[in-house]
Residue, then its C-alpha position, 0 to 999 in steps of 0.5 A: m059807120p061801124l067797121e065790118t067784121p072780116t069775112r071768112a074769105t078775107r081771113t082765108a086770103g090773109v092766111a094765104y098771103a101770110a103763108a106765102a110770105y113765110l114759105l118764100w122766106g123758108v126757101l130763100p137760102l136756095y136763092f142765095l145759093l143759086v147766085a154763087p160765086t157772088s160774095p155775100w157782100e155783093v149780094v146784099a149790095w145788089r139786094v139793096i139797090l134792086s129793092l129800091v128800083f122795084c119799090v120805085i116801079l111799084l110806087a109808079a104803078t100804084r101812084g103812091w108818090r103822095a103817100l111817100g111825100a107825106i112821110v118825107r115831110q115828117p122828120r120823126l118818120l124819116v129817122l125811124t125808117a133810117l134806123a129800120g133800114l140799118l137793122i134790116y141791112v144787118n139782118w140781110q147781111v148776116f142771113v146771106i153770110g149764113a146761107l153762103t157759108g153752110h150755116v142755114v141750120e143756124t139761120s133757122l135757129g135765129y128765126f125759131i127764137n125770134p118770137i120769144t125775142t119779140v116778147l122780151l123786147g116788149v117787156f124791157v122796152l115797151r114795159e109790157r106785162i107778159r103771161r106766165l107761160q111766156w116767161v117759161a118759154i123765154g127761160v127754156a129758150a135761154i137754156a137752149v142757147v146755153v146748151i148750144v154754146v157749152a155742149y156744142g162749143a160754138f157761139p151761135w152768133i148768126a142766130l142771135t144776130l138775126t133774132a136781135s136785128f129782126g126783133v128790134y126792126g119789128l119794134i121800130k115798125k111797131k112804133i111807126g105803125p100805120a103811118v108808113d105803108a109797106v111799099s113806102g117803108l121799104t122804099l125809104e129803108s132801101f134808099w137810106l142804105i144806098p151809100i152802104a151798098v155803093l161802098q160795098l160794091a166799090l170794095v168788092a170791085l177791089t178784091p181779086a174776084g171783083i164784081t160778078f154781076g154780068t161776068n158769069g153768063p146771062a143765067h147768073a145775071v138774071v138770077l142776081s137781078l131778081a134780088g129786089v123782087v125776091t126781097a120785096v114780094p115776101l114783105l108785101l105779102f106779109a103786110a097784106g096778110t097781117r091786115r086780114v088776120d089777127l096776130t095769134v094766127i100770124g104768130m103760129i104761121q111764122f114757124v113755117t120759115p125756120v122749119m123749112q130752113f132747118i129741113l133744108g139745111v139738114a136734109v138737102l144741104g147736109e149740114p152737120m147735126p151732132a147730138e149736142r146740137w140736136a139737144g139744143f134744138i130740141i130744147v128750143w122746140v120745147a120752148i116753141v110748144v110752150f109759146i104756141a100753147d100760150l097763144l092758143l090759151a090766150a085766144r081761147r080766153v078772148r073768145n070765151p071770157v065768161s067760161d074762164r072765170 
């Protein structure tokens, strides 16, 4: 039986799922600000542990144990999920450090650059050929980073670490492909990180502040206990969205997150934006315009192959 063409309702649902995921990621810094005075290291430790708990509950509710068991019997998939886990750990940790230390604008820079980083990884790792406008976008983005480093006088390590870790994480997820479903993948990624999470909690317990879970009132405990849900829900919505719409649509929706984080950092949290930093961001936005124009032109060629000859 031939595969059915996705209906308008299916595509609309896909856009809604993906948009919901990116909207949730866009306001994520506010959640981490709510868990203060918890340190970034404790936050991520609970995020790992509670993500695993949430995924186990989902597996039980959806009877997904058989799918997980099939993955566990394949050593290659276990290695890849372990690598993915380490990369998403780096991404989570750096993101929370940025959110809790007044660098939300810089986290947005990382996610503005991320699509371009993904293209670069495709070129140098997967040996993919890219279009001329994509090279232009990469060059403009590189100029933006140089402007921020030289003119602003600060190396954007948070932004570059976020884009590198999430870019390589996406590359590994691409290699894994449909062999690992979203819930099983996040379950295994969280499972591999449990030793790191436990070690971090042990080290936090030795600091003067100690572990804050349960020591700052019931409201704080409830907010911190939602770390697993806050982590898993956007990832599951994202997976649902990507199954229903093509990547061109996803590629444009994904800019919702850094736009929201940038507005949050500047307008709500009052982070400094001197002229030099504005210059770097404006150049990044030029790169994004070029990138989106390329996506739209490529989609148009796919729809009208004859007219473009």
